[in-house]
C-alpha positions, 0 to 999 in steps of 0.5 A: 779563274773560273766563271760562275754565271750566276748572282755572284761569283767569287774571283781570284785570291790576291796572295791568298789573303783577299778576293774580289767577288763579280756581282750583280749588284756590282763587286766586293773585295774581301780581306781574308784574315780576319775575313772582313768587307774591305771595299764595296761598289754598288750597281749605282758606279758600275752596275752589274759585274761579270768579272773583276781582278784586282792588282795585288792588293792595289787601288787599281781594279779591271772590272767587265761588265755583264749580267742583267743590269750592266752600265758598260758594253761587255766587250770593253776592260775598265780599270777603277782607280779606288784612290781616284775614285774614278775610271782611269783606263778603257780597253774596247774590243771587237768581241766580248771580254771572258777575263782579265789577268793584271801584272804590274806592267801588263794587262792581259784580256782574254777574248773566246779566241784571242788574248791581247797584252797590253803595257800597264799601267802608264800606258796601253799600247799593244805588245802582242796578240796571241790566238787560242782555241775556242775558250769559253771560260776565259782560261788564262794565267800570268804569274805576278812575282819574279822577273821572270814572267810566264803566260800559260793559255790554250794552244790552237789545238785540243788539249794543247798548253801554249807557254809563253815568257813575256819578259822576252824581246821574242813575246810574239813568237811561241813555241810548240804547244805542249800537248797537255790532255786528250780532251779541251782544257778546263782550268788551269794554274801557274805558281807565283814565281812562274816555275810550273804549271798545272793543267786538267782537262774537261774531263776532270780525273787528272791534274798535270804539272808542268815544268815551265822552263823545261816544258816536261811533265813533273807529275801527275795526280788524280782527282777521282775516276769519275768525270767532274767539272774543276772549278780552280787549281791553285798552288801554295806560295812556296809551290809545295802543295796544289789544291783544286776544287771540283762540282763533287763537293770536295777540295783535294790537297796534293804535294807537287814537290814531296809527292811521297805524301801522296796517297796511293793506291792499296790495289795491286798493280795491274796492267792497262787502265786499272794499272793507271789507276793502281799507281796513280798519285791522290791527295794527301788529304781533303774537306767538303764542301756544297756539292755542284756549288761552284768555289775557289780555293787557295792556300793561305798561311798564318801562324806558320798553319798552312791552311786552304781557304774555299770561297763558295758562289752560295756565299759561303766562305771556309777555311781548314787546316792540313797536315801532311800525314792527311789530318784536315780540320775546318777552322773557320766557316762564315757567310761572307755576303753576311758581312759589309763594312758597317761590321769592321 
């Protein structure tokens, strides 16, 4: 999850079937297939919003206030029940809340140096608190399916990744962190089943995929050779592929399981730093969006066709299909901010 401190921010995808948008004027939720607005909560009701997260495709939405016209404190997480049309839960902390993650039985609230885990939704009792390195992007991901509940987040030391089993009776204890990168983490992702996770650093050149059970590196993928700010990483529902968006204006698609599909450099193998580039695995396909316009990308499957969606902070929506041979074609383009319930 990446935070775009702009007039609005595309938020997290829900099973790649819908996405939420936090706005100065409230929040909106959009369906993907077809692209339609499903919910709008205006500023008169909830004020300006910095973060919103929907529990799957349910009636429960976590909201954190922010922006220029907040109605609530930025250190409070509110749960909106859209069936009851009212707030049904409130959690308040001593410091601002950066992001929120929801499971059917847990709510995870991320602050700059701590992560608080609570039971949810029938009880709001605290389960555990985790310490982190300074985490201004609110990095933390929790898988949403399977009985194995895995949470990944930055460790206390620079470039480290912490993996925690939320379903374990030893939830309050933590295993030794993984040294994922030399610089601070900038982006995280976890597969739906929680078996693998991906990390990228502030350098933004490499994405590393780890086995969360064995805690070992599975594959290293190269986005590029120059430094970039990564906005999002997401796995496909079957964990076969991974997509990445950055400020370079390119969305890259990689194979995670069948890595022979990834492109390799045609340069001869060399020693030292140049040898690392020559032996890197590059994406099987990519497509462009406006450069330096933050966007969130995710996979979408429809009619047995594999595609990637990019939702940008300038209000634009892109959908591209791709093949294992590297072909990538635009299937859809729209301005989602121009769509309203009246259009349905």
